[in-house]
MIGU-484041 format. One record per residue: x negated, y, z negated of N, C-alpha, C, CB in turn; residue in three letters. Coordinates in steps of 0.001 Angstrom, whole numbers, plus 524288, in hexadecimal, padded with zeros to 5 digits. Atoms other than C-alpha are relative to their C-alpha. Glycine has a CB too. Example, Ala and Ser with C-alpha at 12.3 -4.5 7.8 and 13.67 -1.06 7.14 Angstrom:
// MIGU-484041
7FC867FB5A800007CFF47EE6C7E1887FC7C804B080000803E08001B7FB22Ala 803347FB5A8003C7CA9A7FBDC7E41C80302804427FD267FE62801CE80587Ser 
***
This chain:
// MIGU-484041
802AF7FC617FC7DE7DAA2E0DE248A87FA257FF527FF55801A5805C17FEECMet 80594800D380044E6F7E2DE7A24C1C7FD018050E7FF0D7FE227FD78804F0Gly 8034E7FB7380105E64072E77C2497580012803B88049F7FA627FE4F7FECFVal 8000C7FCAE7FB5CE638F2EC592578280536802C8800BC7FEB87FCC5804D5Leu 7FAD97FD977FF73E72302EECD2579D800A28047C7FC23804577FBEB7FF2DSer 7FF9E7FBD3803DFE71792F68F24AFA7FC898049C801807FE7D7FDF87FA92Arg 803867FBD57FE5EE65D12FE2E250108025880318804877FAAC7FDC08018FLeu 7FD867FD547FB9BE6D063013525CBE8047C8036A7FE2C801F47FC0E80402Ser 7FB9B7FCFF80214E78E33059A254FA7FE17804FE7FD4A803327FCA37FC29Tyr 802267FB73802BAE70A330EAF24C877FE148040D803E57FB877FE5E7FC58Val 8020E7FC617FC11E69F431473258788046B802D4802C07FC9E7FD18803FFIle 7FB8D7FD797FD60E76DC316DD25F57802AD803F37FC6E803F97FBE2801CFArg 7FD857FC6C803B1E7C6331D1C253267FCED805137FF8A800857FD6D7FAA1Ser 803467FB508006CE70DF32652251E58003B80337805027FA517FE7E7FEC8Lys 7FFB57FD307FB03E7155329C62605A80533802E48007B7FF4F7FC30804A0Val 7FAE27FD7E7FFBCE7FEB32C8325FB28005B804A37FC4B804497FC137FEC0Asn 7FFED7FBAB803C4E7E0B334DF253957FCEF804AC8021C7FDB67FE3D7FAAFAla 8031C7FBC37FDBFE735933CAD25A59802E7802A8804767FABB7FDEE801F0Ala 7FD047FDC07FBAEE7BD633E7426660804888034B7FE03802087FBB180397Leu 7FBAC7FD0680229E8738342E825E187FE248053D7FDE6802B77FCE87FBB4Asn 802097FB08801FAE7EA634D1B257987FE77803A08046C7FB537FF127FC73Arg 801CD7FCC07FBA7E7947351C4264A08046880193803A27FBDB7FD2880310Ala 7FBC07FEFB7FC5BE865D3519A26B9F802A0805307FEC0804027FB8F7FFDBGlu 7FD347FB1D80088E8CD235EA626DF68059D7FF0A801B27FD668047180346Asp 7FA91801237FE91E9BAA35CC926D7D802168037F804508036F800847FB4CPro 7FE0D7FC797FBF1E9E03368B7275F77FE3C7FE3A805687FE258059A7FEF8Thr 801E2801F97FAFAE958736319280C5802F07FB0E801897FA167FEEC7FFC5Glu 7FD11804C97FEE5E9C823560227F9A8057980147801FA800537FC8D7FB17Thr 7FAC07FE7C7FE51EA9CC35C93280C87FFE6802508058080260803F27FC26Leu 800687FDC07FAC1EA57C3647428C8B7FEF67FBC8804167FBA9804208002AAsp 80129804337FC55EA00235842292F8804E47FCC08010E7FB937FC837FDE3Tyr 7FB31803067FF49EACA4350B7290A3803EE802FC8034F8026C7FEA07FAB3Ser 7FC5D7FCC87FCE8EB48235BF82962A7FE717FFFC805C180022805AE7FDE8Tyr 801CF800197FA93EAC2735C4A2A26B800F87FAAD802797FA2E8015E8004CGlu 7FEE48053D7FDF0EAD9D34D942A3DF805C07FF788017D7FE867FBCB7FBF5Gln 7FA6A8003D7FECDEBC6334ECE2A3598014B80340804D28033B801E47FB52Met 7FF1A7FCBD7FB4FEBC11359B42AD537FE097FD37804EF7FD39805647FF69Arg 801F2803047FB85EB3D6351232B638803DA7FBAD801777FA957FDA17FEC4Asp 7FC208040D7FEE4EBDCE346392B4BE804C980255802BA801A47FD3A7FAEAGlu 7FB8F7FD627FD7AEC8B934FBA2B83F7FEB3801548059F80188804FD7FD00Leu 801967FEC07FAA2EC111353FA2C4247FFEA7FB188035D7FA97802A38000EGln 7FFFB804EE7FD16EBF60345C92C82C805957FE608015C7FD4B7FBA87FCD1Asp 7FA83801557FEFEECE0F343932C6E48022080374804648035D800A67FAF2Val 7FE367FC787FBDAED0C834F982CF317FDBE7FE6B8054B7FE79805AC7FEBBLys 80264801A97FB18EC71D34AD22D956802897FB06801FC7FA207FF2F7FF50Gln 7FD50804CD7FE6DECDA533D742D952805588011F802498008A7FC567FB61Gly 7FAD77FE897FDE4EDAF7343A12DB567FF758026F80568802CF803D97FC48Ile 800D47FD867FAE4ED59734BD02E6777FEB77FBE9804217FB94804167FFB0Ala 801478041F7FC41ECFAB33FD12ED01804CE7FCB28014A7FBA07FC837FDDAAsp 7FB498031B7FF26EDC3A338342EB1F803EE802EC80372802847FE957FABELeu 7FC697FCDE7FCD3EE44B3434C2F0CC7FE278004B805A38008A805847FDBCThr 802207FFE47FAB1EDB3B344142FC7A801297FAE7802D27FA15801017FFE5Thr 7FEDE805197FDA3EDCB8335862FEF1805CF7FF7B801517FE527FB8F7FC4DGln 7FA598003D7FF00EEB89336A22FDD28016C8035A804B98031C801D27FB24Lys 7FEE37FC9C7FB90EEBA5341F93076E7FE557FD6A805187FD40805467FF5ALys 801B4802C17FB42EE3F0339E53111B804027FBDA801977FA957FD707FF22Arg 7FC0D803F87FED3EEDE232EDA310178050C8028B8020D8012D7FCB17FB13Leu 7FB4C7FD4E7FE32EF9063388B311B57FF56801EE805A2801498049F7FC5CGlu 800FF7FE517FA99EF2A533DFD31E04800577FB5A803B77FA92802A480076Ile 7FFC5804C67FCCFEF0D43303732330805A77FE24800A37FCA47FB9F7FD82Gln 7FA80801827FFB6EFF1F32D563201B802F28036C803EB8028E800637FA93Lys 7FD4D7FC867FC51F03B03395A327827FE987FE9F805A57FE9C805C27FEDEArg 8018D8017E7FAB0EFBC93352333349802C27FAF8801B57FA057FF4B80052Arg 7FD2F804D57FEB4F01D832790332CB805C68011A801197FF7B7FC017FB84Leu 7FA8B7FE957FF1FF0F5832D96331AB800B38029080562801EB803B57FBA8Glu 7FFC27FDA47FACFF0C523359433DB87FFA77FBCA8043E7FB938040A800B0Glu 800788044E7FC40F082232926344A68051D7FCD4800477FB617FC657FE7AAsn 7FAF8802CB80005F14E0322A13407C803EF802CD8037A8022C7FF847FA5EVal 7FC777FD007FCB4F1C9B32D8A346DA7FE5F7FF96805C28001A805C57FE40Glu 801F3800727FA9BF13D432CA1352B68018F7FABA8024F7F9F6800AC8002FLys 7FEAB805337FE12F15E331DDC353FC805F67FF76800C47FDFA7FBC77FC2AHis 7FA588001B7FF71F245B31FAD3520E801B3802B48050A8029A802987FB48Asn 7FECC7FD457FB1DF24AE3298935D277FE4B7FCB8804B87FD4B8056B8001EAsp 801E1803527FBB5F1C9A3205A36585803D67FB828011D7FA897FDC77FEADGln 7FC468044A7FF4DF26483154F36338804EF801F2802C58016D7FD8A7FAAAAla 7FB677FDD67FD75F31AA31E03367157FEE88010C805C7801BB8050A7FD40Arg 801547FED57FA88F2AA7322693735D7FF907FAFC803327FAD5803198004FGlu 80082804F67FD2BF277831458376F2805637FD9F801197FC9B7FC1B7FCDBAla 7FAB2802027FF10F35E8310553757380291802FA8046D8035E800667FB04Ile 7FDB97FCED7FBC2F39DD31BA237E257FDE67FE26805437FED8805DC7FF3ALys 8026A801B87FB1AF306E316A03888E800927FA17800CB7FA358018580014Gln 7FF028059C7FF89F3530308C2386907FAF67FCD97FF748029D7FEC98053FAsp 804E7802D580121F28023046E381158004F7FE037FA567FAFC803A9800D7Arg 7FF3D8023380541F2C062FBED375E57FAE77FE2C7FD97803D57FB7780034Glu 8050E801D380217F1E532F6613748B7FCFA8046F7FD847FCB47FD7F80453Asp 802C97FB7F8024AF1886303FC3725C802C8801EB7FB127FF918048680407Leu 7FD0B7FE63804A0F237530738369027FEAE7FC727FB69805F37FFE78011AAla 80163803A080426F204E2FADA3615D7FAA0801357FDBA800237FA6F80207Arg 805447FEBB801D8F11E02FE773609180017804EF7FC8F7FC41800C9804B5Gln 7FFA97FB2680303F154E30C1D35BD38026B7FEFE7FAA6803378041E802FCAla 7FD708012D804FAF1E533069C3517C7FC747FCC77FC6D805237FD12800F6Leu 803B38030980324F13D52FCE834CF37FBF2803A47FD6E7FD387FBD280373Glu 803BD7FC3B80235F0A2C3080934B418029B803527FBC67FDC08038F8045BLys 7FD237FD03803E8F14A430FAE34439800687FCE97FAF3805758017380204Lys 7FF8F8035380493F169E3042633B1F7FADE7FFC07FCF9801B17FA8B8019ALys 8051F8001680297F07FD3036F338227FF0D805167FD037FB9A7FF1D8040BGln 800CD7FAED80293F0798311E13353880382800827FB398011380487803D5Lys 7FC757FFC480469F13573109932C577FDD87FCCF7FB5F805707FDFD8019CMet 8025C8033C80425F0C8A305BA324DB7FB71802E87FD717FE187FAAD80240Thr 8046D7FD0580216F005730E2132353801EA804957FCA47FC858020880482Gln 7FDDA7FBA58030FF08B23196F31EC5801D87FE237FAAE804878029F802EEIle 7FE418021C80506F0EBE310EB314497FB647FEF27FC61803227FAF9800D6Glu 804AB800EB80344F014330CB930FA07FDC68052E7FDFE7FBC17FCFE80325Asp 8020D7FAE7801A2EFCD631AE730F5B8036C8027E7FBDC7FF87803A7804ADLeu 7FC837FDC9803F0F08D231F08307EA7FF1A7FD7E7FAAB805B37FF50801A8Glu 801288029D804F6F05C6314B82FDA97FAF6801FD7FD997FFA87FA20800C9Gly 804FC7FDFB801FAEF7B8319562FC8180091805A47FE197FBC77FFAD80444Gln 7FF3E7FA8C80196EFBF6327862FC08802EC800507FAD4802FC803088043CIle 7FD0680002804DDF05E8324822F1717FC8D7FE647FB64804B97FC5080073Ala 80388801BB8042CEFB8431D532E9897FC27804527FE8F7FD037FB0D801ADGln 8039B7FBA680107EF1ED3289C2EB13802C4804737FD2C7FD9B8020380522Leu 7FD0F7FBDC80299EFC79332302E71F800E37FEBB7FA4B80537800E1802B7Gln 7FF36801988056FEFF5D32A502DAF27FAFD8009B7FCE6801ED7FA577FFB7Ser 805147FF6E802A9EF0EE329C72D7837FEB6805B97FF287FB9E7FD5C8032BThr 801097FA6680077EEFCD3383C2DA298032B802737FB9680138802C380527Gln 7FCB87FDE680431EFB3033B4C2D1327FDE37FE787FAA6805A37FE1580099Asp 80235801B8804FAEF5113331C2C6667FB118031C7FEAF7FEC67FA1D8002CGlu 804D17FD0A800EEEE803339F32C81180124805A87FE8E7FC7F7FFD2804D3Leu 7FE957FA9B80149EEE80347342C7D0801DD800577FA5C804448020C803BFVal 7FE318000E8056FEF55E343A52BB147FB6D7FF6A7FC37803F27FB8F7FF28Asp 80496800B480355EE89233EC72B5447FC92804E17FFFF7FCD37FB43801CDLys 803197FB2C7FFB3EE1B534ADF2BA188024D804397FC877FFAF801F6805A9Lys 7FD717FC1A80353EEBB3353952B36C7FF4A7FEAB7FA31805E08005E80159Asp 800B8801A18056EEEACA34B952A6E77FA66800F47FE338016B7FA387FF5AGlu 8057F7FF2D8014FEDBF734C012A7317FED6805CC7FF6B7FC737FD958042ELeu 800D17FA5780058EDC4235A972A99B8020D802227FAD4802AE802CC80497Lys 7FDDC7FE468050AEE50E35C9429DC77FC7C7FE4B7FB7A805917FDD27FF39Asn 80375801E58041BEDC1E354242957A7FAF5803367FFCD7FEBD7FA35800DBArg 804C37FCD27FFD6ED06935BF2299FD800EB805577FD917FE158009F805A2Ile 7FEC27FAF480253ED7193689F2964A8006E7FF877FA0D8051E8022C8024EGlu 7FFAE800D8805A4EDA5C3631E288E27FA9C7FF327FDA28037A7FB4F7FECAGlu 8054B800F4801F0ECC7035E512874C7FCE1805097FFE87FD377FBE78035EPhe 802D97FB077FFD9EC71B36B8E28B578017B803677FB5D8011A802ED80524Arg 7FE457FCEE80488ECF5F37232280E17FDA37FDE17FAF9805FE7FFFE7FF9CThr 8024F8025C804A8ECAE93688E276897FA1A800C37FFE5801507FA317FFC0Lys 805B67FF637FFB1EBCF73698F27B587FE57805717FE297FE147FF0D805A8Lys 801607FAB280189EBC8B37844279DF800F3800C87FA2C803238040180330Glu 7FEEE7FF9380594EC2CE3772326C747FBCD7FD497FCC8805577FDB47FEBCSer 80410802E2802CDEB8FE36CCE268207FABF802D38004E7FF7D7FA7580238Met 804E17FD197FF74EADA3374BB26D757FFE6804BA7FC627FF3B801BC805AALys 7FFBE7FB7E8037CEB23E380B6266117FF4F7FE557FA4F80537802E2800B3Ala 8008D801E880552EB38A378CF259847FA6A7FE517FED7803B67FB7E7FF0FArg 80561801E1800CEEA6343728225B4C7FC37804917FF977FE547FC578047ETyr 803877FB8180028E9F7237F6525E34800A98030D7FAF4800F380393804B1Glu 7FF1C7FD4F804F7EA5F3385972525B7FD7F7FCF77FB81805E9800B67FF02Ala 802568033980421EA1CC37A20249C47FA088003E8003C801DD7FA498007BAla 805B17FFB77FF6AE940937A9B24F5A7FDE98052C7FDFB7FE717FF45805BAGlu 801AE7FAE0801E7E92FC3893124CC18005B8003E7FA0E803558045D80276Ala 7FF6080012805AFE982E3873223EFA7FBAB7FCDC7FD66805557FDBE7FE83Asn 804318034180221E8E4A37C6B23CB87FAC7802DD8000F7FF8F7FAE980316Thr 804F07FD187FFABE8311384DA241877FFB88043B7FBD77FF5C802728056FArg 7FFF07FBE7803FAE873638FEF2389C7FF337FDB17FA93805288030E80035Val 800928028780518E8889386AF22D0B7FA6F7FE2A7FF22803C37FB667FF84Ser 80567801CA80083E7B39380B722FB87FC4D8048E7FF2A7FE5D7FCE9804D2Glu 8035C7FB70800ABE754438E32230F58006A802337FA7A8016980436803FEAla 7FF397FDD880542E7B40392802241B7FDD07FC6B7FBCB805C9800F67FF01Met 801F8803B4803E2E77763862121CCA7FA537FE93800E0803437FB1F80009Thr 80572801297FEE7E6A4D384B32237A7FEE17FA56800FC7FCC1801CA7FBB0Gly 800DE805947FF0FE6C4837672227077FF127FED0805BB8049D7FCDD7FE0EVal 800E0800F07FA79E6B2137826235B17FA447FF6C801388024B8045A80334Gly 80578800CA7FE78E5EBC3748523CEF7FD1F8052A8007A7FFB17FD078052AAsp 8029F7FB017FF3FE5BB738290240AD7FF1C802BE7FAD28032A8037B803A1Glu 800A07FD7C80510E5E42387BC233137FBFE7FD237FCAE80538800437FD26Met 803F3802F8802D4E560537CBC22D867FA878019F801BA800CC7FA1D800D7Glu 8050B7FE2F7FE06E4AC9380EF2364D7FECB805767FDF77FFF37FFF8805FFAsn 800C47FABB80210E4CDE38F04232167FE747FFC77FA42804FC8034C800B1Val 801528008680585E4C9A38AC3223E07FA5E7FE4C7FF30803A37FC257FD69Gly 80577801B980078E3FD33838F225CD7FC4180466801797FEFE7FB308037DArg 8035B7FBA47FE70E3A1F38F6122CCF7FF95804047FB9A8021E8029A80502Ala 800187FC4E8045EE3E033981A221607FC9A7FDEB7FB9680593801137FE01Ile 803408024D8041FE37CC38EA2217C07FA35800828014D8016C7FA3B7FF32Glu 805877FF807FE78E2B2538E7C21F897FE30805A77FF957FF2B7FDFE8059FArg 8016F7FA7380054E2B4939D52220627FF35801A27FA4F804408037280295Ala 800967FEB98058BE2D5A39E5D211A87FAF57FDBC7FDC6804B17FDFC7FCE6Glu 804D780264801E8E2233394DE20F087FB3680315801D67FF9F7FA4C801DBGlu 804757FD047FE01E18EC39C65217DD7FFAE8055D7FD738006080097805F0Arg 7FFF87FAE480290E1D423A93D211CC7FDDC7FF8E7FA7B8058D8024C7FFE6Thr 8020D800CF8054CE1ABD3A3E32041B7FA187FF398001E802A87FB407FD68Asp 805AA800E67FF95E0D4039F31208747FD1B8051B801087FECF7FC0A80461Asp 802927FB127FEB5E09F43AC6E20E528000F803B17FB51802AB80296804B8Met 7FFC57FCA1804A1E0EAC3B3A5202227FC1A7FE397FBE18058B8000B7FDB3Glu 803C68020E803CDE06B73AA9F1F95A7FA6A8013D801B0800B17FA0C7FF57Ala 805417FED57FE07DFAD23AC8E202097FEAF805CF7FF497FF917FE78805D5Arg 800EA7FA66800A3DFC863BB48201BD7FEEF8015C7FA50804AF8031E80202Ala 800EF7FF0480586DFD973BB3E1F2EA7FA9E7FE147FE4D804377FD667FCB9Glu 8052F8020680153DF1673B2C71F1DD7FBB18039D802047FF487FA7C8023FAla 803EC7FC727FDD7DE9DE3BBF41FABF7FFB0805027FCCF8013F80148805B8Met 8000E7FB4580338DEE1F3C7B11F2B37FD447FF077FACF80594801F17FF0BAsp 8027180140804FADE9F93C0E31E63B7FA137FF908008C8023E7FAED7FDD3Glu 805A48006E7FF20DDC993BD711EBC77FD838054B800FD7FEE57FC6380494Leu 802227FAD07FEF0DDAED3CB331F0A47FF958032F7FB0080362802E1803FEGln 800337FD35804FADDE563D0C41E3327FB727FE1F7FCA4805267FF527FD0AAsp 80449802278030DDD4493C7B11DD1D7FAA98012F80256800AA7FA387FF7AGlu 804F07FE917FD95DCA053CCA31E6777FD4F7FBA1802E17FC75802067FC06Gly 802698046F7FD57DC7C63BFAF1ED127FE528017280580803C17FB638002BAla 8015A7FE7F7FAAADC7E33C5CB1FA757FB6E803BE80015804A980273802B7Phe 804667FC5D80024DBEA63D0A71F6757FAE57FD0E7FF36800C0804127FBA4Glu 804B98031D800D4DB4F83C68E1F14E7FE897FCFC804E4800C27FC3C7FB72Asp 80124803157FB51DB6363BE8A1FD867FDCB8036680451804E77FD38801EAAla 801C17FC7E7FBDFDB4283CA4F206317FAFB802E37FE9080440803E580140Met 804BA7FD38801ABDA8FF3CFEC1FE1A7FB297FCC68013880039801427FA1ESer 804E7802B27FEDDD9ADA3CCCA201977FC887FF7E7FB2F7FD12802DB80446Asp 8030480062804D1D96903CD591F33C8004B7FA767FDE9801FD803EE7FBE4Lys 7FFE2805218025DD92913C0D71EC6D8017D8007D7FA407FAB17FD3F800A0Asp 7FE45800108056CD95E93BCF41DE6C7FC6B8034B7FC938003A7FA677FDF5Gln 803B67FCF78032CD897D3C3261D8C6800EA805D1800A57FA5D7FEA88017CLeu 7FF017FA737FF19D8C563D03A1DF2E804EA801BC7FD238008480120805E0Asp 7FB237FE7E80292D9A233D03B1D9C57FF42800517FA0C804637FC158015DArg 800DE7FFE3805A4D95783CCED1CBEA7FCD5804CD7FE657FD377FB037FE3BGlu 8031E7FB5380133D8B403D7B71CC5780350804E88005E7FB4D8006C803B6Leu 7FC997FB707FF66D95443E1511D107803B4800777FB5C803237FFA880523Glu 7FC9B7FFD980494D9E583DD621C5E27FD0C801E37FB31802587FA9B7FEF9Glu 803237FE3080474D93303DF751BC297FF0E805D98004E7FAC37FD1A7FFC8Met 800D67FA617FF67D903D3ECEE1C1B7804F9802FE7FEA87FE3C8014C8059BArg 7FB037FD6D80122D9E803F05D1C109801167FFFB7FA268047F7FD4E802F4Thr 7FF2680053805A0D9F3F3EB911B2F57FC6E803CA7FD0E7FF177FA657FE16Ser 803967FC508028CD93193F3851AF48801D580591800B37FA7B7FF6980229Gly 7FE127FAB97FF13D98D13FFAC1B57E804A8801247FC8B80176800BD805BBGlu 7FB7A7FF4180368DA5523FDA71ADE57FE3E800DA7FA5D803B77FB4380058Val 801F17FF5480558D9DAA3FC161A1177FDAB8056D7FF407FBEA7FBCF7FEB5Asp 802637FAD78005CD95F9408791A3E1804248043A7FFD07FC53800EE80496Ser 7FBC87FC1B7FFF1DA25840FEF1A70C802EF7FFE17FAD4803D17FEFE8049CGlu 7FD5980078804FDDA85840AAB19A877FCFE802D97FBB1800B77FA407FE94Leu 8031F7FD47803DDD9CF740FCE1924580076805DB800A57FA577FE598005EGlu 7FF717FA627FEF8D9DFB41D02198E18053B801F07FDFF7FF798012C805E5Thr 7FACC7FE7C801CCDAC7A41D58195F68003D800487FA0D804187FC2880209Leu 800087FFFE805AADAA1E419EF187BA7FD24804C37FDF27FD827FB077FDEBLys 802F87FB6D801B3D9FEA424B3186888033C804ED800B27FAD8800738030CAla 7FCCE7FB647FF13DA93542EA618C7B8044C8007F7FBE7802627FFCD80576Glu 7FBC77FFE4803CCDB3AE42ACD182B47FDF9800767FA69803517FB248008BMet 802457FF268052BDAA0D42C9A177317FF9E7FB277FCC680312803E87FD1EGly 80077804DA802F4DA90E41E991735D7FA3B7FE8D7FFC5803537FB8280285Val 8057A80149800A9D9B5541BD416D997FF7F7FBCD7FBD97FCC8804E27FE89Glu 80110803EB803F0D9582410DC165F37FE08802A07FAFF7FBFF7FBFC80209Glu 801567FDAC8050AD94184145B157A37FCE47FC177FCB280501801C27FD10Glu 803278034D8036FD8A6340F2C14DB78032E7FE767FB497FAF3802CF7FE4EThr 7FD3E801DE8049BD8E54408161414A8005D804377FBD97FD527FB347FDCCGlu 800087FBE3803F7D8A94413DC138F98042A803F1801277FAB2802AA7FFB2Thr 7FC247FC267FE77D92F241D1C140B68056E7FDD27FF397FF35801AD805ABGlu 7FAEA8026D80097D9DFF4138E13FE0801C4800417FA5A7FFDE7FA5A801E3Thr 7FE9F7FFC280576D9D4741378130E0801CF805637FE6F7FB7A7FE607FCB4Glu 7FEA87FAA880161D9E1A4227C1306D80513801C1802657FBC18039D8019EAsp 7FB357FE577FD5CDA9CD4230213916804967FF257FC62800CF7FD0380533Val 7FB6B8005D8035FDB6514255E1320F803D97FC17802378029D8055C7FF5BSer 7FBFE803CE7FE64DC1D641C2C13287803318021C8048C803A47FEA77FB61Leu 7FCEF7FD967FBC7DC8FD425CB13B307FD1C7FFA4805288013A805BE7FEBCGlu 80323800567FB2FDBDC142607144E27FFDF7FA80802007FA70801F27FF16Asp 80012805747FE57DBD6341746144C7804F87FEA1802E07FF467FC647FB57Val 7FAED801287FD81DCBC4416A6147E88005B802778055E8048A801F17FC96Asp 7FFD57FD577FAE6DCA434209A152C77FC917FD41803E77FE52805B57FF7FAla 8038C802C57FC78DBE8D4195E158378024E7FADF801BF7FAC07FF117FD65Gly 7FD94805017FE8CDC60340CAB157B78042C800CF804178025A7FD4B7FB35Ser 7FBDB7FEE37FC1CDD15D412C415F1A7FD9B801278054680371804A97FE40Ser 8028D7FEBF7FB03DC81F41841169577FDA87FB258026A7FBC18042A7FF3ESer 80240804D47FDF3DC14840B1216A88804347FC83802657FD1C7FD0C7FBABSer 7FBB28032C7FDD1DCE474047416C848019C8020480553804BF7FFFF7FC4FAsp 7FE887FDCD7FAE6DD19440DCE177797FC017FE94804228008E805F77FFAAGlu 8041B801547FC26DC48C40B2517E068006F7FA46801837FA728012B7FDC9Ile 7FF72805987FECCDC6873FC9A17CB0804847FF10803C2800D97FCD67FAF6Asp 7FB86800A17FC6CDD3D53FDDF183237FE96801AA80581804B58032C7FE14Glu 8018B7FE317FAD0DCE06405AD18E3B7FC4E7FC1D8029A7FD6A805637FFA7Glu 8038D803E87FDCBDC3313FBAC18FFA802FB7FB2E801D17FBD87FE717FBFBLeu 7FCDD804907FE76DCD3D3F0BF1902E802E38010A8051E803F27FE957FBAAGlu 7FD557FEA47FB0FDD4E13F80219AC07FC467FFE18049C802828056B7FF9DGlu 803D8800167FBDBDC8793F99B1A2B77FEAF7FA628018C7FB12802E97FE4FLeu 801118056E7FEC6DC58B3EB041A176804677FD8C8032B7FF227FCF07FB08Arg 7FB858022D7FD1DDD3453E7A11A5D880035801F180598805168015D7FD41Glu 8001E7FDDE7FAAEDD21D3F0BD1B1927FBE67FD5B803407FF05805D77FFEBAsp 8043F802877FD18DC5203EA961B52A8016C7FA6F801817FAF9800017FCC5Glu 7FE77805637FEDADCA863DCD71B411804397FFC780437801F17FD4D7FB08Glu 7FBE08000F7FC03DD6933E0361BC1E7FDFA8016B8055380455803AE7FE87Ser 8022E7FEAC7FADDDCE3F3E6321C6D67FC9E7FBA5802097FCDA8050A7FFBASer 
***
C-alpha cells in the first residue's frame, strides 16, 4: 500500500468515525422507515397503473367482441339477401376482430399475472414495514433509555462536556473568591497598621515625629503626677539608711507595684 493509499485510508477512517459519533440512530431508523413507506407507495402506484392499463385492454376487448357479434349478424343478413360477397367481407372482419381479441386476452392475462405478483410483493413489503416499525420503535426506546442513562451517569461522575464546563466555572469562581478574601484580609491588615490613615493624612514625617514626642512628654508628665498622688517620692541616701527593714520591704513592694503598672501602660501604648 502506497503512502497516498494509506493516507486516504486514514482519512476515510477518521471521517467514518466522526460520522458515527454524529449519527443519531433514531433519525436513521425513522429515515429508513420513511424510505420503505415510499417504496410501498411506489408499488401501490405501479399496481394502480397496471390495473388501469388492464382495464383499458378489457374495454377494448369488449368493443371487439361487440364488433364480432355485429359482423356475425351482418354475415347472416347478407346470406338472407343472397349477398355472399358481403357475407364474406363481414366474416373476414369478424376473423380480424377475433384475432385482435386473442392478442388482447394474452396481454390481459400477462398484466393480470404481473398484477398478482405485485400485489403479493406489496403485501409482503407491507408486512416487512410493519415488522420494521415495531423494531424501530423498540430500538428507539432502548436508545433513548441508554442515552438518558448515559447523561445521568455523566452528570453524576462529572465527565460530560457540560459538567466539565461547570467544574471549570466552579474552579474559576473559587480562585476569584480566594483572591478577593486575601485582598480583603490584606486591606484590613493595612488599615489596622494605620497605613491608610498615613496615606490620607496631610502631615509629613516631621509633623508625625513631633506629635509623637508631645504625646510621649504628656505621658511622662501624667506619670509623674500619678506617682506623686500615690506618695512615691525620691529619698536621699541618709533617709534610706534610717529606714527600717520593714519600711524597706514595704517600699520595695510598692515600687514593684508601680513598676508593674508602668509596664502595663507601656504595653497599652505599644498596642495602640
